[in-house]
C-alpha positions as CSV (number, residue, x, y, z in Angstrom):
1,M,5.6,-83.2,1.1
2,H,6.8,-86.8,2.1
3,E,10.4,-85.2,3.3
4,L,8.5,-82.9,5.7
5,H,6.8,-85.8,7.4
6,A,9.7,-88.1,7.5
7,D,12.2,-85.6,9.0
8,L,10.1,-82.8,10.8
9,S,13.0,-81.8,13.1
10,R,15.1,-80.7,10.0
11,P,15.5,-77.0,9.8
12,W,13.7,-76.7,6.5
13,T,14.3,-73.7,4.3
14,V,12.0,-72.3,1.4
15,D,14.7,-73.2,-1.1
16,E,15.1,-77.1,0.1
17,L,11.7,-78.2,-0.7
18,P,11.5,-77.3,-4.3
19,R,15.1,-78.4,-5.0
20,K,14.2,-81.9,-3.5
21,A,11.2,-81.8,-5.6
22,G,13.3,-80.9,-8.8
23,M,11.1,-77.9,-9.2
24,S,11.5,-74.1,-9.3
25,R,10.5,-72.3,-6.2
26,S,7.6,-70.6,-7.6
27,A,6.2,-73.6,-9.4
28,F,6.7,-75.6,-6.2
29,A,4.9,-73.0,-4.0
30,A,2.0,-72.8,-6.6
31,L,1.6,-76.5,-6.8
32,F,1.8,-76.9,-3.0
33,K,-0.7,-74.2,-2.4
34,E,-3.1,-75.7,-4.8
35,R,-2.8,-79.2,-3.3
36,T,-2.8,-78.4,0.3
37,G,-4.2,-74.7,0.5
38,E,-1.4,-73.4,2.4
39,T,2.2,-72.0,1.7
40,P,4.9,-74.9,2.3
41,L,6.1,-73.1,5.4
42,G,2.5,-72.4,6.7
43,Y,2.0,-76.3,6.3
44,L,5.4,-77.1,8.1
45,T,4.4,-74.8,10.8
46,A,0.8,-76.4,11.0
47,W,2.2,-79.9,11.0
48,R,4.7,-79.2,13.7
49,M,2.0,-77.8,16.0
50,Y,-0.2,-81.0,15.4
51,R,2.7,-83.2,16.2
52,A,3.5,-81.2,19.4
53,K,-0.1,-81.4,20.3
54,V,0.0,-85.1,20.1
55,L,3.3,-85.6,22.1
56,L,1.9,-83.0,24.7
57,R,-1.1,-85.4,24.9
58,D,0.3,-88.6,24.8
59,T,3.7,-88.5,26.3
60,P,5.4,-87.1,29.5
61,L,8.2,-85.5,27.4
62,S,9.0,-82.1,28.4
63,V,8.4,-79.2,26.3
64,Q,12.0,-79.0,25.4
65,E,12.1,-82.6,24.3
66,I,9.1,-82.1,22.1
67,A,10.5,-78.9,20.6
68,V,13.6,-80.9,19.2
69,R,11.4,-83.7,18.0
70,V,9.2,-81.1,16.0
71,G,12.0,-78.9,14.7
72,Y,12.3,-75.9,17.1
73,D,16.0,-75.1,18.7
74,T,14.6,-74.6,22.2
75,G,11.4,-75.0,24.2
76,T,11.1,-71.3,24.4
77,A,11.0,-71.1,20.4
78,L,8.3,-73.6,20.5
79,S,6.5,-72.0,23.2
80,R,6.2,-68.7,21.3
81,A,5.2,-70.3,18.2
82,F,2.6,-72.6,19.9
83,S,1.2,-69.5,21.9
84,K,0.8,-67.6,18.8
85,K,-1.1,-70.3,17.1
86,E,-3.1,-71.9,19.9
87,G,-3.5,-69.1,22.3
88,V,-2.2,-70.8,25.3
89,S,1.5,-72.2,26.1
90,P,2.2,-75.8,25.4
91,G,2.3,-76.6,29.2
92,A,-1.2,-75.0,29.7
93,W,-2.6,-76.8,26.7
94,R,-1.4,-80.0,28.1
95,N,-3.0,-79.4,31.3
96,L,-6.3,-78.3,29.8
97,T,-6.2,-81.5,27.6
98,H,-5.5,-83.8,30.5
99,E,-8.1,-82.1,32.7
100,T,-10.9,-82.5,29.7
101,T,-9.9,-86.2,29.2
102,R,-10.3,-86.8,32.9
103,R,-13.6,-85.1,33.0
104,S,-15.0,-87.0,30.2
105,S,-13.7,-90.4,31.4
106,A,-15.4,-89.7,35.0
């Protein structure tokens, strides 16, 4: 799991993670699910979405720049995944977050 956090932009595959851990794919998947409650790729997607939200909230980076930092090839790919998970586009999420922050500090 440390590898995921250390290199989020890497195009991780289902075969790479168990190999890095020195385990079989099935043993790795079972242990990972036991420890995190998620599949390895489900965890990776959730972590990427979390990091994207932090960058959207705390930086002026474009969606394309954020996409590359969190492991998506394009802003469009991030937007699709983000919209599917969050129900809104990254830009809309950023606007809503900033609007909420402005209202709560007023």
